[in-house]
N, C-alpha and C positions, 0 to 999 in steps of 0.2 A: 504493500500500500504506500510506503514512503517513497519508493521509486516513481510511482505514478504521480504522487503529489509534487515531487521535485520536477518531473517532466512538465506537468501542467503549469506550475509556477514559472518555470523557465520559458515556456511558450508564451505565456501572458506577458512576461517581462520583455521578451524579444519583440512582440507585437506592439507593446506600449512604447518602446524606445524608437521603433521605426516610424511611429506617427509623430514623433517630436523633431523631425528632420528640418532641414533648411527649406524655406518656402519661397526664396527668391526676393526677399525684401532687403533693402539697404537701410542701415541705421541713419546715415546722412545722405541727402540727395546728391552730394558731390562725390560719393563713392560709386555711383552709377556711371559707367562709361558714357552713356548717352548724354549726361549733363556736363561733361568735362569742358565743353566749349561755351557753356552759358555764362553770362556775366556774373551771376551769383556764386559761381564756383571759381572765379578768377579774381586776383587782387585788383583793386583795393577793397572791393565789396566784402569778400569773405574773410579778410584778415581780422576784423573785430570779433567775429564769432569763432574763429579758429577752424572753420570748416572748408578751407581751401583744399583742393585735390592734393596739393603738395604736402599738406599737413596730415591728412588722414589716410593716405595710401603710400606705402613704401615705394621708393623709386624703382626697385626691381620688379614689383608687381605691376606698376603702371607700364613700364617698358615691355614686360612680358605680354600684357594685354594688347598693347599697340602692335607688337610683332606677330601675334597669333590671331589677329583680326577680331579681338574682343572676347575671346574665350580663354578661360583659365583652366588648363588641364592638370593642375597639380599644385 
């Protein structure tokens, strides 16, 4: 009986964790590559709030997205 209970609890846990996945939302609008050219994501407008693309995205990530056509494969 205990092996069955462990199996069921493991299955429920696994299903529960898969439903908590990434849903494609960005915390800041300037993290979205579609918004990188907008005025609100470029200095001097974004400097007061600290949400400039250069502040919230690592340089290596931004260059990787630019070279791969907007997809991040890892």
